[in-house]
C-alpha positions in Angstrom: -0.1 -0.1 0.2 1.2 3.3 -1.1 -0.2 6.9 0.5 0.8 9.7 -1.3 0.9 13.6 -0.1 2.1 16.2 -2.9 2.0 19.4 -4.1 1.2 20.6 -7.7 3.3 22.3 -10.6 2.8 25.9 -9.4 1.7 25.2 -5.7 3.9 25.6 -2.7 5.1 23.1 -0.4 2.0 24.0 1.9 -0.4 22.5 -0.5 -0.9 18.8 -0.5 -3.0 15.6 -1.8 -3.1 12.5 0.1 -3.5 9.4 -2.2 -4.3 5.9 -1.5 -2.6 3.6 -3.4 -2.7 -0.7 -3.8 1.0 -2.1 -4.5 0.8 -3.7 -7.7 4.1 -4.2 -9.7 4.6 -2.9 -13.2 6.2 -5.2 -15.8 9.7 -3.7 -16.6 13.0 -4.1 -16.7 13.6 -1.4 -14.1 11.6 -2.4 -10.7 12.3 -2.7 -7.3 12.2 -6.2 -5.7 10.0 -5.7 -2.8 8.3 -8.9 -1.6 5.7 -7.2 1.0 3.5 -4.5 0.1 5.1 -1.5 1.7 3.4 1.5 3.0 4.8 4.6 1.1 4.0 8.3 1.8 5.1 10.2 -1.0 5.8 14.2 -0.3 6.4 15.5 -3.9 5.3 17.5 -6.8 4.0 17.2 -10.1 6.8 14.9 -11.2 5.9 12.3 -8.8 2.1 12.9 -9.0 0.4 9.8 -10.7 -3.0 11.4 -10.9 -4.3 12.3 -7.6 -4.1 16.2 -8.9 -6.4 15.3 -11.7 -8.3 12.4 -10.5 -9.0 14.2 -7.3 -9.8 17.6 -8.4 -11.4 17.1 -11.7 -8.2 18.7 -14.1 -8.2 16.8 -17.4 -4.6 15.9 -18.5 -5.7 14.9 -22.3 -3.7 13.2 -24.8 -1.1 12.6 -25.7 -0.5 12.4 -22.1 0.0 8.7 -21.1 0.4 7.5 -24.7 3.5 5.1 -24.2 2.6 2.6 -21.3 -1.1 3.1 -20.6 -2.1 4.1 -23.9 -4.6 6.8 -22.7 -4.4 9.6 -20.2 -3.1 8.6 -16.8 -3.3 11.7 -14.7 0.2 11.9 -14.9 2.3 14.9 -16.9 4.1 12.2 -18.8 3.8 9.9 -21.7 4.2 6.9 -19.6 5.1 6.2 -16.0 7.3 8.2 -13.6 10.1 7.4 -11.3 7.6 6.2 -8.2 6.2 3.9 -10.7 9.1 2.0 -11.1 10.1 2.1 -7.7 6.6 0.9 -6.5 3.2 0.8 -7.4 0.1 1.4 -9.5 -2.5 3.6 -7.8 -5.7 4.4 -6.6 -6.9 7.7 -5.3 -8.6 9.1 -2.3 -8.0 12.8 -2.2 -8.4 15.0 1.0 -8.9 18.6 1.4 -5.9 21.1 0.5 -4.4 22.7 3.2 -1.6 22.8 6.0 0.5 19.7 4.8 1.4 18.2 8.6 -1.8 19.3 9.8 -3.5 17.0 7.5 -1.1 14.5 7.8 -1.8 14.6 11.6 -5.2 14.3 11.0 -5.0 11.0 8.6 -2.3 9.6 11.2 -5.4 9.8 14.1 -8.2 8.7 11.9 -6.7 5.6 10.2 -6.2 3.4 12.9 -9.7 4.7 14.4 -11.4 3.4 11.2 -9.7 0.2 11.1 -11.3 -0.6 14.7 -14.6 0.2 13.3 -14.3 -2.2 10.3 -13.0 0.0 7.5 -10.6 -1.7 5.3 -7.5 -0.6 3.4 -6.7 1.9 5.7 -3.1 2.2 7.3 -2.7 0.8 10.7 -0.4 1.8 13.7 2.1 -0.3 13.0 1.9 0.4 9.0 2.4 3.7 10.0 5.7 3.0 12.3 7.3 1.1 9.3 6.4 3.2 6.2 8.7 4.9 4.0 8.2 8.4 3.8 9.5 9.8 0.5 10.4 13.5 -0.2 10.6 14.3 -3.7 10.5 18.4 -3.8 12.3 21.7 -4.4 11.9 22.1 -8.5 8.6 24.0 -7.6 10.0 26.0 -5.0 13.1 27.1 -6.7 11.1 27.5 -10.2 8.5 29.3 -8.4 10.6 31.8 -6.5 12.8 32.7 -9.7 9.6 34.0 -11.3 9.5 36.8 -9.0 13.1 37.1 -6.8 16.4 37.6 -8.1 19.1 35.1 -8.2 20.4 36.5 -4.8 17.0 36.7 -3.5 16.3 33.1 -4.3 19.5 31.9 -2.5 18.0 34.1 0.6 14.9 31.8 0.5 16.3 28.6 0.3 16.7 28.1 4.3 13.0 28.6 4.4 12.1 25.6 2.0 14.9 23.8 4.0 13.2 24.3 7.5 9.7 23.2 6.2 11.3 20.1 5.1 13.3 19.7 8.6 9.8 20.5 10.1 8.1 17.8 8.1 10.4 14.9 8.5 10.5 15.8 12.5 7.1 15.9 12.9 6.7 12.5 11.5 9.6 11.0 13.7 8.0 12.4 16.4 4.4 10.4 15.5 6.5 6.9 15.2 7.8 7.3 11.5 11.7 6.2 11.0 12.3 5.6 7.5 13.1 8.2 5.4 13.9 8.8 1.5 15.1 12.2 0.4 15.6 13.0 -3.3 17.3 16.5 -4.0 16.2 18.5 -6.8 17.6 18.2 -10.2 19.1 20.6 -12.6 16.4 23.0 -12.9 18.3 25.2 -15.4 18.3 22.2 -18.0 14.3 22.3 -18.2 13.3 23.4 -21.7 10.7 25.7 -20.2 13.2 27.7 -18.4 15.8 27.8 -21.4 13.1 28.8 -23.8 11.6 31.5 -21.3 14.7 33.0 -19.5 17.7 31.8 -21.2 17.9 34.9 -23.9 18.6 37.2 -20.9 22.1 38.6 -20.8 22.8 37.6 -17.3 21.7 34.0 -17.8 24.6 32.4 -19.0 24.7 28.7 -20.3 26.9 26.2 -19.1 28.8 23.5 -21.1 25.5 21.4 -21.6 23.5 24.5 -22.7 21.9 24.6 -19.4 21.1 28.0 -17.5 24.3 28.2 -15.0 22.6 30.5 -12.5 19.5 28.1 -12.0 21.7 25.3 -11.5 23.8 26.9 -9.1 20.7 27.6 -7.0 19.5 24.0 -7.1 22.9 23.1 -5.9 22.8 25.6 -3.2 19.3 23.9 -2.2 20.8 20.1 -2.9 23.9 21.4 -0.3 21.3 22.4 2.4 19.3 19.6 2.1 22.2 17.0 2.6 23.5 19.0 5.6 19.9 18.9 6.8 19.4 14.9 6.5 23.3 14.7 8.1 22.1 16.7 11.0 18.9 14.9 11.4 20.7 11.2 11.2 22.9 12.3 14.3 19.6 13.9 16.4 17.0 11.0 15.2 17.7 8.0 17.0 16.7 4.6 15.4 15.7 6.8 12.3 17.0 5.8 8.4 17.3 8.6 6.3 18.9 8.3 2.7 19.7 11.1 0.4 19.4 10.5 -3.2 21.5 12.8 -5.2 18.7 13.3 -8.4 20.5 16.0 -9.4 23.9 14.1 -10.4 21.6 11.4 -12.0 19.6 13.7 -14.2 22.5 16.0 -15.3 24.2 12.5 -16.3 21.8 11.6 -18.7 21.8 15.0 -20.1 25.4 15.2 -20.3 25.7 11.8 -21.8 22.2 11.2 -23.6 24.1 9.7 -26.3 25.4 6.9 -24.2 22.3 6.2 -23.1 20.5 6.3 -26.7 18.8 9.7 -26.2 18.7 12.7 -28.6 17.8 16.4 -28.0 18.3 16.2 -24.2 17.1 19.9 -24.1 14.2 19.6 -26.2 10.5 18.9 -25.1 9.0 16.2 -27.2 5.3 17.6 -26.3 5.0 21.3 -27.1 5.3 24.1 -29.5 7.8 25.8 -31.6 10.2 23.2 -32.9 14.5 23.4 -32.4 15.9 24.2 -30.0 13.5 23.5 -27.3 9.9 23.1 -28.6 8.5 24.8 -25.8 5.9 27.7 -25.9 4.0 28.8 -22.4 1.2 29.7 -24.4 0.7 26.4 -26.4 1.4 23.4 -24.0 1.4 19.8 -24.3 -1.9 18.5 -24.8 -3.6 21.9 -26.3 -4.5 22.8 -29.8 -1.7 23.6 -31.9 1.2 21.6 -29.9 2.7 19.1 -31.8 4.3 15.6 -30.4 7.3 13.8 -31.9 7.0 10.2 -32.3 10.2 8.9 -30.9 9.3 10.0 -26.9 11.7 7.6 -25.9 14.8 9.5 -27.6 13.8 12.6 -25.7 14.4 13.3 -22.3 11.9 16.1 -21.7 8.3 15.3 -22.4 6.6 18.8 -22.1 9.3 21.0 -21.1 9.1 20.6 -17.3 8.5 16.9 -16.5 10.3 13.9 -17.9 9.8 11.2 -20.5 8.9 7.4 -19.6 12.3 6.7 -21.2 14.0 9.3 -18.9 12.3 8.3 -15.7 13.4 4.5 -16.4 17.0 5.5 -16.7 16.6 7.6 -13.4 15.0 4.8 -11.6 17.7 2.3 -12.5 20.2 4.7 -11.1 18.7 5.1 -7.8 18.1 1.4 -7.4 21.9 1.0 -7.7 22.4 2.8 -4.8 25.5 4.4 -6.3 23.7 7.9 -5.7 22.5 7.5 -2.2 23.9 8.3 1.2 24.1 5.8 3.0 24.1 2.9 0.2 20.8 1.3 1.2 18.9 -0.3 -1.0 15.1 0.6 -1.6 14.0 -3.1 -0.7 15.2 -2.5 2.5 12.1 -0.6 3.5 9.6 -3.7 2.1 11.3 -6.8 2.6 
């Protein structure tokens, strides 16, 4: 069973949606080897939303979303599966009211065991909460949103407030019995076709050797340094807790920098969008809107719609996550479900 908490593309970490999911393995060459049905809470953005926002609140992400694996829209902003799909499950959805993040979790935390005692099924037990894996896959939206109205220096000044929110969430869950945490840092924001198409023309936005906006990637790295330090600090403070920090930035940048090695083309160009080369992104004509174009060979693209990644890219990311090479400490994902 999986329980998901997430915020949407342009929402802050304070907004969330809780989703209950059943453990059903995908047929894929990339997958975890969980024997037991794990309970997983995912605190994430639209890169890890398997459909809660779409199905729970009635937003329709139409074709060509979902064309690769599901052969129809699945509520994911992707042509197929996300990283979390390769790591865990196929979900079903039960949305709760948007609002204060930890207030909602605490409410659900207290209600679920009560409902079990009254005969309700498919709820999370007290023991499940304690053994659950709490995944944090956030940061991109906070940084992207901040760059929309703040200067580079102001964004850097704001990063500690993002880190403080994550610390509060992890500490609160730990105080309520949770002890297993899996934390993803944020990816190379400056390599997103959306950012390249809308901001790269500014004189102050220098491109690095891979064609990415250097200032945005520097901000992502600054966020990641502070997030890594937080995880290290919490390991020393939280007795009997396991906190795995995963370098998603390095994983994603490796694919962008060495795309030909992995069989990809055009790593900075959206597969679905508008405008053609070099980025195929236009903020006024997004993927699935009238006028947008989508290329047939999605498996050759890293970016799906300029913000989110293709299934092929997500499969690459998941395989590297499962390798533990990018994890600190190097604990396998299966440790939490076997």
